C-alpha positions as CSV (number, residue, x, y, z in Angstrom):
1,X,3.8,8.0,17.0
2,X,2.7,5.6,14.5
3,X,-0.4,7.2,12.5
4,X,-2.4,4.5,11.1
5,X,-6.1,3.2,10.0
6,X,-6.6,1.6,13.0
7,X,-6.1,5.3,15.1
8,X,-9.0,7.1,12.9
9,X,-10.7,4.2,13.4
10,X,-10.4,4.7,17.5
11,X,-9.4,8.1,18.1
12,X,-12.4,10.0,19.1
13,X,-13.5,13.3,17.5
14,X,-14.9,16.7,18.7
15,X,-18.8,15.3,18.2
16,X,-17.8,11.8,19.5
17,X,-20.1,10.6,22.0
18,X,-16.9,9.9,24.4
19,X,-17.5,10.9,27.6
20,X,-15.2,13.8,28.8
21,X,-12.3,13.7,31.7
22,X,-13.2,15.3,35.0
23,X,-9.7,15.8,35.5
24,X,-8.9,19.7,35.8
25,X,-7.1,21.3,32.8
26,X,-3.6,21.6,35.4
27,X,-4.1,17.4,35.4
28,X,-4.5,17.3,31.8
29,X,-1.7,19.5,31.4
30,X,1.0,17.0,33.2
31,X,-0.5,13.4,31.9
32,X,1.0,13.5,28.4
33,X,4.3,15.7,29.2
34,X,5.5,12.2,31.8
35,X,4.8,9.4,29.2
36,X,7.8,9.1,26.6
37,X,6.7,6.4,25.1
38,X,5.0,6.5,21.9
39,X,2.6,4.3,22.2
40,X,2.1,4.7,25.3
41,X,0.8,8.7,24.2
42,X,-1.4,7.3,21.8
43,X,-3.1,4.8,24.5
44,X,-3.7,7.8,26.8
45,X,-5.4,9.6,24.0
46,X,-8.1,7.1,23.2
47,X,-8.9,7.3,27.2
48,X,-12.0,10.1,26.1
49,X,-12.0,13.2,24.0
50,X,-10.4,15.5,26.9
51,X,-7.3,13.5,26.8
52,X,-7.2,13.6,23.4
53,X,-7.0,17.1,22.7
54,X,-4.7,17.5,26.0
55,X,-2.1,14.9,24.0
56,X,-2.7,16.6,20.5
57,X,-1.2,20.3,22.0
58,X,1.1,18.6,24.1
59,X,2.8,16.4,21.5
60,X,6.0,18.0,20.2
61,X,7.6,14.9,18.8
62,X,6.1,12.3,15.8
63,X,7.7,9.2,14.0
64,X,6.1,7.8,11.0
65,X,7.3,4.8,10.2
66,X,5.7,5.0,6.1
67,X,5.3,8.4,4.7
68,X,2.1,7.2,3.0
69,X,0.5,6.2,5.9
70,X,-0.4,9.1,6.4
71,X,-0.2,13.2,3.9
72,X,1.3,16.0,5.9
73,X,-1.9,17.7,5.9
74,X,-3.6,14.7,7.9
75,X,-0.5,15.0,10.1
76,X,-0.7,18.8,10.6
77,X,-4.4,18.8,11.4
78,X,-4.0,16.5,14.0
79,X,-0.9,17.7,15.7
80,X,-0.4,21.3,15.1
81,X,2.7,22.2,17.6
82,X,5.3,19.2,16.3
83,X,9.3,20.0,16.8
84,X,10.5,17.3,15.6
85,X,9.9,14.5,12.9
86,X,11.3,11.3,12.2
87,X,10.0,9.9,8.6
88,X,10.8,6.8,7.1
89,X,10.1,6.1,3.2
90,X,11.3,3.5,0.6
91,X,10.3,-0.3,2.1
92,X,13.4,-1.8,3.8
93,X,14.5,-4.0,-0.1
94,X,15.6,-0.8,-1.6
95,X,18.3,-1.1,0.1
96,X,18.9,-4.6,-1.4
97,X,17.9,-2.9,-5.1
98,X,14.7,-4.3,-5.4
99,X,12.8,-1.5,-5.5
100,X,12.7,1.1,-8.6
101,X,15.1,4.1,-8.4
102,X,12.0,7.0,-8.4
103,X,9.6,4.8,-6.6
104,X,8.8,7.9,-4.5
105,X,9.2,9.5,-0.9
106,X,10.3,12.7,-2.2
107,X,10.4,14.5,1.3
108,X,9.8,17.7,-0.7
109,X,5.5,18.0,-0.2
110,X,6.1,17.2,3.3
111,X,8.4,20.6,3.6
112,X,6.1,22.9,1.9
113,X,3.5,21.7,4.2
114,X,5.8,22.0,7.6
115,X,6.8,25.2,6.3
116,X,3.3,26.3,6.0
117,X,2.2,24.4,9.2
118,X,5.4,24.2,11.7
119,X,7.6,27.2,10.8
120,X,9.0,26.3,14.6
121,X,10.1,23.0,13.4
122,X,13.4,21.8,14.7
123,X,14.4,18.1,13.7
124,X,13.9,16.4,10.7
125,X,15.2,12.4,11.2
126,X,14.7,10.9,7.4
127,X,15.4,7.2,6.2
128,X,15.3,6.2,2.7
129,X,13.6,9.1,1.6
130,X,14.4,11.4,-1.8
131,X,15.9,14.4,-0.5
132,X,17.0,17.2,-3.2
133,X,19.9,19.6,-3.1
134,X,16.6,22.4,-3.5
135,X,14.9,20.4,-0.7
136,X,17.7,21.0,1.9
137,X,18.5,24.8,0.8
138,X,14.4,25.3,1.1
139,X,14.7,24.1,4.7
140,X,17.9,25.9,5.7
141,X,15.8,29.1,4.7
142,X,12.5,28.7,6.1
143,X,13.3,27.0,9.1
144,X,15.1,29.8,11.7
145,X,14.6,27.6,14.6
146,X,15.8,24.3,12.5
147,X,18.4,22.2,14.9
148,X,18.8,18.9,13.6
149,X,19.2,16.9,9.7
150,X,19.8,13.1,10.5
151,X,19.6,11.5,6.8
152,X,20.2,7.7,7.0
153,X,20.1,6.1,3.4
154,X,18.8,8.8,1.7
155,X,19.3,10.0,-2.3
156,X,18.8,13.0,-5.2
157,X,21.3,14.6,-2.9
158,X,24.9,16.1,-3.4
159,X,27.4,18.1,-1.0
160,X,25.9,21.5,-2.7
161,X,22.9,20.5,-0.3
162,X,24.9,20.5,2.6
163,X,26.7,23.4,1.7
164,X,22.8,25.5,2.0
165,X,22.9,23.6,5.7
166,X,25.9,24.8,6.7
167,X,25.7,28.2,5.1
168,X,22.1,29.1,6.7
169,X,21.3,26.9,9.6
170,X,22.6,29.1,12.1
171,X,21.4,27.0,15.5
172,X,22.4,24.0,13.7
173,X,23.5,21.5,16.7
174,X,23.1,17.9,14.8
175,X,24.5,17.1,10.9
176,X,24.0,13.4,10.7
177,X,24.8,12.3,7.5
178,X,24.7,8.5,7.0
179,X,24.9,5.5,4.4
180,X,23.6,7.6,2.1
181,X,23.5,7.9,-1.8
182,X,25.4,11.4,-2.1
183,X,26.6,13.0,-4.9
184,X,30.3,13.8,-3.5
185,X,31.2,16.9,-5.7
186,X,33.6,18.5,-3.1
187,X,34.9,19.1,0.4
188,X,34.3,22.6,0.5
189,X,30.6,22.5,2.1
190,X,32.5,22.2,5.6
191,X,34.2,25.6,4.5
192,X,30.5,26.8,4.6
193,X,30.0,27.0,8.5
194,X,30.6,30.4,9.7
195,X,33.4,31.3,11.9
196,X,31.2,32.6,14.5
197,X,29.5,29.1,14.5
198,X,29.6,27.2,17.6
199,X,26.6,25.1,18.4
200,X,27.5,21.6,16.8
201,X,27.2,18.8,19.1
202,X,26.9,15.8,16.2
203,X,29.0,15.7,13.0
204,X,28.7,12.4,11.2
205,X,30.1,12.8,7.2
206,X,31.6,9.3,7.4
207,X,30.2,7.9,4.1
208,X,31.4,10.6,2.4
209,X,34.4,10.1,0.2
210,X,35.6,13.3,-1.5
211,X,38.7,15.1,0.4
212,X,37.4,17.8,3.0
213,X,38.8,20.7,3.8
214,X,40.3,19.7,6.7
215,X,41.5,23.3,7.9
216,X,37.7,24.2,7.9
217,X,36.6,20.9,9.7
218,X,40.1,21.4,12.6
219,X,38.7,25.0,13.4
220,X,35.2,24.3,13.3
221,X,36.1,21.5,16.3
222,X,37.9,24.0,17.7
223,X,35.1,26.3,17.5
224,X,32.1,23.7,18.7
225,X,32.7,23.0,22.3
226,X,29.8,21.2,22.8
227,X,30.9,18.3,20.3
228,X,30.3,15.3,21.3
229,X,29.8,13.3,18.3
230,X,32.3,13.4,15.8
231,X,32.3,10.7,12.7
232,X,34.8,11.3,9.8
233,X,35.5,10.0,6.1
234,X,38.4,8.0,5.4
235,X,40.5,11.0,3.4
236,X,41.7,11.9,7.3
237,X,44.9,10.5,8.1
238,X,46.0,9.4,11.7
239,X,47.6,12.6,11.8
240,X,45.2,14.7,11.0
241,X,42.6,12.6,13.6
242,X,45.7,12.9,16.1
243,X,45.4,16.8,15.6
244,X,41.2,16.6,15.6
245,X,41.6,14.8,19.0
246,X,43.5,17.6,20.8
247,X,41.1,20.0,19.7
248,X,38.2,17.7,20.3
249,X,39.0,15.5,23.7
250,X,35.3,15.6,25.1
251,X,34.0,13.8,22.2
252,X,31.8,10.6,23.8
253,X,31.4,9.1,19.8
254,X,34.6,8.8,17.4
255,X,34.3,7.7,13.7
256,X,38.2,7.5,12.7
257,X,39.4,8.3,8.8
258,X,41.8,5.7,7.5
259,X,43.7,3.9,10.0
260,X,46.8,3.1,8.0
261,X,49.8,5.3,7.6
262,X,53.9,6.4,7.3
263,X,54.1,7.8,11.2
264,X,57.4,8.3,12.6
265,X,58.1,7.2,16.7
266,X,57.2,10.5,17.5
267,X,53.8,11.0,15.8
268,X,52.6,7.3,16.9
269,X,53.4,8.8,20.6
270,X,51.2,11.8,19.4
271,X,48.2,9.8,18.4
272,X,48.3,7.7,21.7
273,X,48.6,10.6,23.7
274,X,45.7,12.2,21.9
275,X,43.6,8.9,22.0
276,X,44.7,9.2,26.1
277,X,43.6,12.3,26.5
278,X,39.6,11.3,25.1
279,X,38.4,10.0,28.9
280,X,34.9,10.3,27.6
281,X,35.2,8.0,24.2
282,X,32.1,5.1,24.7
283,X,31.5,4.9,20.8
284,X,34.1,3.9,18.5
285,X,33.9,3.2,15.0
286,X,35.5,4.0,11.4
287,X,39.2,2.5,11.7
288,X,39.4,2.1,7.6
289,X,42.3,-0.6,6.1
290,X,43.2,-0.4,9.8
291,X,46.5,-2.0,10.6
292,X,48.1,-4.1,13.7
293,X,50.6,-1.4,13.5
294,X,48.9,1.7,15.0
295,X,45.6,-0.3,17.2
296,X,48.1,-0.1,20.3
297,X,47.4,3.8,19.9
298,X,43.3,3.0,20.6
299,X,44.0,1.2,24.0
300,X,44.0,4.3,26.0
301,X,40.7,5.3,24.7
302,X,39.2,1.6,25.2
303,X,38.8,1.2,28.9
304,X,35.3,3.1,28.8
305,X,34.2,1.7,25.5
306,X,30.7,0.0,25.3
307,X,30.1,-0.2,21.1
308,X,32.9,-0.8,19.2
309,X,32.0,-0.5,15.4
310,X,34.8,-2.5,12.9
311,X,32.3,-3.4,10.1
312,X,34.9,-1.1,7.8
313,X,37.8,-3.0,9.5
314,X,39.2,-6.0,8.2
315,X,41.0,-7.3,11.2
316,X,42.1,-10.8,11.9
317,X,41.7,-12.7,14.9
318,X,44.6,-11.4,16.7
319,X,44.4,-8.4,16.5
320,X,40.5,-8.1,17.5
321,X,41.1,-10.6,20.5
322,X,44.4,-8.2,21.2
323,X,41.7,-4.8,20.9
324,X,39.0,-6.5,22.9
325,X,41.6,-6.9,26.2
326,X,41.3,-3.3,26.6
327,X,37.3,-3.2,26.2
328,X,36.0,-4.7,29.5
329,X,32.6,-2.6,29.5
330,X,31.8,-3.3,25.9
331,X,28.0,-4.0,25.1
332,X,27.5,-3.8,21.2
333,X,30.2,-5.2,18.9
334,X,30.3,-5.0,15.0
335,X,32.5,-7.3,13.1
336,X,33.6,-8.3,9.8
337,X,33.9,-12.3,9.1
338,X,37.4,-11.5,8.7
339,X,37.7,-12.3,12.6
340,X,36.5,-15.6,11.7
341,X,35.8,-18.1,15.0
342,X,38.8,-17.4,16.8
343,X,37.7,-14.1,16.8
344,X,34.9,-14.8,18.1
345,X,36.3,-17.0,20.8
346,X,38.3,-13.9,22.1
347,X,34.9,-12.4,22.3
348,X,33.7,-14.6,24.3
349,X,36.8,-14.5,26.5
350,X,37.2,-10.6,27.2
351,X,33.6,-9.6,26.8
352,X,31.3,-10.7,29.4
353,X,28.5,-7.2,29.3
354,X,28.0,-8.2,25.2
355,X,24.5,-7.8,24.6
356,X,24.8,-7.1,20.7
357,X,27.1,-8.3,18.4
358,X,26.6,-8.5,14.5
359,X,29.0,-10.1,12.1
360,X,28.8,-9.1,8.7
361,X,30.8,-10.7,5.6
362,X,33.2,-9.0,4.1
363,X,32.7,-10.4,0.6
364,X,29.2,-11.8,0.5
365,X,29.4,-12.5,-3.3
366,X,32.9,-14.4,-3.2
367,X,31.6,-18.0,-3.0
368,X,35.3,-19.1,-3.1
369,X,35.6,-17.7,0.6
370,X,36.6,-20.6,2.5
371,X,37.2,-18.1,6.3
372,X,34.7,-16.7,7.7
373,X,32.7,-17.6,10.9
374,X,30.7,-20.7,11.7
375,X,28.9,-22.2,14.4
376,X,32.1,-22.7,16.4
377,X,32.6,-18.7,16.6
378,X,28.7,-18.6,17.6
379,X,29.0,-20.8,20.2
380,X,31.4,-19.3,22.0
381,X,30.2,-16.0,22.4
382,X,27.4,-18.0,23.3
383,X,29.1,-19.4,26.5
384,X,31.2,-16.4,27.4
385,X,28.1,-13.6,26.8
386,X,25.0,-14.4,28.6
387,X,23.5,-11.0,28.1
388,X,23.5,-11.2,24.5
389,X,20.0,-10.5,23.0
390,X,20.1,-9.1,19.8
391,X,22.8,-10.6,17.3
392,X,22.5,-10.6,12.9
393,X,25.3,-13.0,12.6
394,X,25.8,-13.9,8.8
395,X,27.8,-17.3,7.8
396,X,28.3,-20.6,5.4
397,X,27.6,-23.3,7.9
398,X,25.2,-23.8,10.7
399,X,23.8,-27.0,12.6
400,X,20.9,-27.0,14.7
401,X,22.3,-28.3,17.3
402,X,24.5,-25.2,17.9
403,X,21.3,-22.9,17.7
404,X,20.0,-24.7,20.4
405,X,22.2,-24.4,22.5
406,X,23.6,-21.0,22.0
407,X,19.5,-19.6,23.0
408,X,19.8,-22.0,25.5
409,X,22.8,-20.4,26.9
410,X,21.0,-16.3,25.7
411,X,17.2,-16.9,26.3
412,X,16.7,-13.6,26.5
413,X,16.9,-12.7,22.6
414,X,14.6,-10.0,20.9
415,X,16.8,-9.8,17.6
416,X,17.9,-12.6,15.8
417,X,19.0,-12.5,12.4
418,X,20.9,-15.9,11.1
419,X,21.7,-15.4,7.5
420,X,23.0,-19.0,6.3
421,X,24.5,-17.0,2.9
422,X,23.7,-20.2,0.4
423,X,20.5,-20.2,-0.1
424,X,18.8,-24.1,0.9
425,X,21.3,-24.8,2.8
426,X,20.6,-27.7,5.6
427,X,22.2,-28.5,8.8
428,X,25.7,-29.3,7.1
429,X,26.5,-32.1,9.9
430,X,23.5,-34.2,9.6
431,X,21.9,-32.4,6.1
432,X,18.4,-32.3,8.1
433,X,16.4,-28.6,7.4
434,X,17.0,-26.1,9.7
435,X,13.6,-26.3,10.9
436,X,14.1,-26.8,14.7
437,X,16.8,-24.5,14.7
438,X,14.4,-21.6,14.6
439,X,12.0,-24.0,16.4
440,X,14.5,-23.5,19.3
441,X,14.6,-19.9,19.0
442,X,10.8,-19.5,19.1
443,X,10.4,-22.3,21.9
444,X,13.1,-21.1,24.1
445,X,13.3,-16.9,23.6
446,X,10.0,-15.8,24.7
447,X,11.1,-12.1,24.1
448,X,11.7,-12.3,20.7
449,X,10.9,-9.6,18.8
450,X,12.9,-9.9,15.3
451,X,13.8,-12.4,13.4
452,X,15.4,-13.5,10.5
453,X,15.4,-16.8,9.1
454,X,17.3,-19.3,6.6
455,X,18.9,-22.0,5.1
456,X,16.9,-25.5,4.4
457,X,13.3,-24.6,5.7
458,X,9.8,-26.5,5.1
459,X,6.3,-25.4,6.7
460,X,7.3,-26.8,9.8
461,X,9.8,-23.7,11.0
462,X,6.4,-21.6,10.4
463,X,4.3,-24.2,12.3
464,X,6.8,-22.9,15.4
465,X,6.7,-19.3,14.3
466,X,2.7,-19.3,14.2
467,X,2.6,-21.2,17.6
468,X,5.6,-19.6,19.9
469,X,6.6,-16.4,18.6
470,X,3.9,-14.8,20.3
471,X,5.9,-11.7,21.0
472,X,7.2,-11.1,17.2
473,X,7.0,-7.8,15.5
474,X,9.3,-8.6,12.4
475,X,10.0,-11.6,10.5
476,X,12.3,-12.0,7.5
477,X,11.8,-15.2,5.1
478,X,13.6,-15.6,1.9
479,X,14.4,-19.1,-0.3
480,X,11.9,-21.1,2.7
481,X,8.9,-23.0,3.0
482,X,6.9,-25.9,1.2
483,X,3.4,-24.6,0.3
484,X,1.0,-21.5,1.7
485,X,0.7,-23.6,4.8
486,X,4.1,-21.8,6.0
487,X,2.7,-18.3,5.8
488,X,-0.8,-18.8,7.1
489,X,0.9,-20.1,10.1
490,X,2.5,-17.0,10.7
491,X,-0.4,-14.6,10.1
492,X,-2.4,-16.7,12.2
493,X,-0.5,-17.3,15.0
494,X,1.6,-13.8,15.7
495,X,-0.6,-11.3,17.2
496,X,1.8,-8.6,18.0
497,X,3.7,-8.8,13.9
498,X,3.2,-6.0,12.2
499,X,6.3,-6.2,9.6
500,X,6.4,-9.3,7.3
501,X,9.1,-9.6,4.5
502,X,9.6,-12.7,2.4
503,X,11.1,-13.2,-1.2
504,X,11.7,-16.0,-3.6
505,X,9.6,-18.0,-1.9
506,X,6.7,-20.4,-2.9
507,X,3.9,-19.1,-1.1
508,X,1.1,-17.7,-3.4
509,X,-2.8,-16.1,-3.8
510,X,-4.3,-18.8,-0.8
511,X,-1.6,-17.1,1.5
512,X,-1.6,-13.5,0.7
513,X,-5.6,-13.6,1.4
514,X,-5.1,-15.6,4.4
515,X,-4.1,-12.2,6.0
516,X,-7.1,-10.2,5.4
517,X,-7.8,-9.8,9.4
518,X,-4.5,-9.1,10.1
519,X,-3.0,-6.4,7.6
520,X,-5.2,-3.6,8.9
521,X,-3.3,-4.1,12.2
522,X,0.1,-4.3,10.7
523,X,2.5,-1.6,9.6
524,X,3.7,-3.7,6.1
525,X,3.6,-6.5,4.0
526,X,6.4,-7.2,1.4
527,X,6.2,-10.3,-1.1
528,X,8.5,-10.2,-3.7
529,X,9.5,-13.8,-6.5
530,X,6.6,-15.7,-5.0
531,X,3.7,-17.1,-6.9
532,X,1.4,-13.9,-6.4
533,X,-0.7,-13.3,-8.9
534,X,-2.3,-9.5,-10.1
535,X,-5.9,-11.3,-9.3
536,X,-4.6,-12.1,-6.3
537,X,-3.9,-9.0,-5.3
538,X,-6.6,-7.5,-7.2
539,X,-9.1,-8.9,-4.8
540,X,-6.9,-7.8,-1.5
541,X,-7.5,-4.1,-2.8
542,X,-11.3,-4.7,-3.5
543,X,-11.8,-6.3,-0.1
544,X,-9.5,-3.6,2.5
545,X,-9.6,-0.5,1.7
546,X,-7.4,0.7,4.1
547,X,-4.8,-0.8,2.7
548,X,-2.9,0.8,0.2
549,X,-1.7,-2.4,-2.5
550,X,1.3,-1.6,-4.8
551,X,2.8,-4.2,-7.3
552,X,6.3,-3.3,-9.3
553,X,6.5,-5.4,-12.4
554,X,9.5,-6.4,-13.8
555,X,10.6,-6.3,-18.0
556,X,9.0,-9.2,-19.5
557,X,7.7,-10.7,-16.6
558,X,3.9,-12.8,-17.1
559,X,1.5,-10.3,-17.3
560,X,-0.5,-11.7,-14.1
561,X,2.3,-12.7,-11.9
562,X,2.6,-9.9,-9.4
563,X,6.8,-9.6,-9.1
564,X,7.1,-7.4,-6.0
565,X,4.3,-6.7,-3.6
566,X,4.0,-4.4,-1.1
567,X,1.1,-3.5,0.9
568,X,0.5,-1.0,3.7
569,X,-2.1,0.1,5.8
570,X,-2.6,4.1,5.4
571,X,-5.4,6.7,6.2
572,X,-4.2,9.1,3.4
573,X,-5.4,6.8,0.6
574,X,-3.7,5.9,-3.1
575,X,-0.8,7.9,-3.7
576,X,-0.5,10.3,-6.5
577,X,3.4,10.2,-7.0
578,X,3.8,6.4,-7.9
579,X,6.0,6.2,-11.0
580,X,4.8,4.2,-14.0
581,X,6.5,1.1,-13.4
582,X,4.2,0.9,-10.1
583,X,0.8,-0.1,-10.3
584,X,-1.7,1.2,-6.9
585,X,-4.3,-1.5,-7.2
């Protein structure tokens, strides 16, 4: 569940006049247990005092979308029996180095409270949090029943912290270390799992850079008969991968290491045989430096694939086409733009069940690249994959007409993230703004929840969004708009908006302050390189006491200019750990 100021205002307290339920206790005990949705459980807790308390005592899992929206002490008072915590920290723009490195989001204060209030904690899933080796060792020693650790885009720790987890967490079932800023000191941490340890079900260390102790990894894979997910780093060779597959044929998700090596014909046959023995694999990733020579070894394992992640494999169109022929059940596909339009035409021809497509740039900073994908490839996918509802598409050119056709072919988009990499790029055929493209998206795709806009855009795009995007929850905008009207239209017209991310746009104080009635129902607002001033931010902070308004100043910026503004709702008040570069108003 997401803890916010709205809940504080609406939740009944013991002294509330809210009527009690007439349901017997045995019914109240059962109702919350039947609800798996965080939103449904939150709604149930607002019915009356009895339902509020039933939901309070029965909840074992909690999701917090912003670690500063609530304090660990408030969480512990609200829910005394939590076993699983999912916690997000820094704003998403920290991924683009737009947030100071020492911004905050340290997990340690949370762990201190959890050790006191939740000694039975079993799961901790963190995203964009600062995690030290000290915190990982504390976690390993203080929670005897701990089972699941997932760290996504976190920083501050080293492989020494992972060694502490491996050494002391006797009941660990999941260790997922993904896209983190890890100081990778050595691969010996895998040797710290005791020889008696057999409970691991998920192991992901794909983004670690150093070589690991392969003998320890092989023994671990052999012992853990329930291992379902194994994603290794690029240090693992094809020969080593073959040995792992033989020892863990039960895998359902596999991330390979480097997929290029000098193999003898016998070794090639053994690798193909190992893949043939893995009948249950439905997710495949890794494939660093994959070459056409060894891709056929994968074919026996492709028949049941539903997710193929090739975002680290610089495949060409022909290589992708040959691979996709063997993937009739594919629902999710991530690729690099090295596949070009021809590769996407193969997607349209071979993947009728596809629901999600992500196309990443192999080199986003090389403006001289003449290859990549265009509207042609996107159109081909839309004609052949009518179930498509999630797209992230990086390209260097697009047209209004193409986008209109794409959404007509696939009207059920819930996530439409089109990233034209040249800021302010118009329709390259007509030289018109891309307004009608995104107008077509919001008019046609009534289920749309997330939208990223790009290209040359006027305020008309935002008028369309405000008028038609009634289910939109997250909007990302960059290098777009002409005046404050654009942002005003969005804030005034999207009733379900939760997150608004804006950078390098001409929106100023009038736009910022037009959301006074909106921000308390949202999770957060981010604005950077806009025309917002410190005076505007101070007024927002004065008038909206349940919001934290933070300004991050760049070196050498004007005193009254608010370089980066982060606004979020909270029940915990201003935070006390902000660095000097972050001003809390």
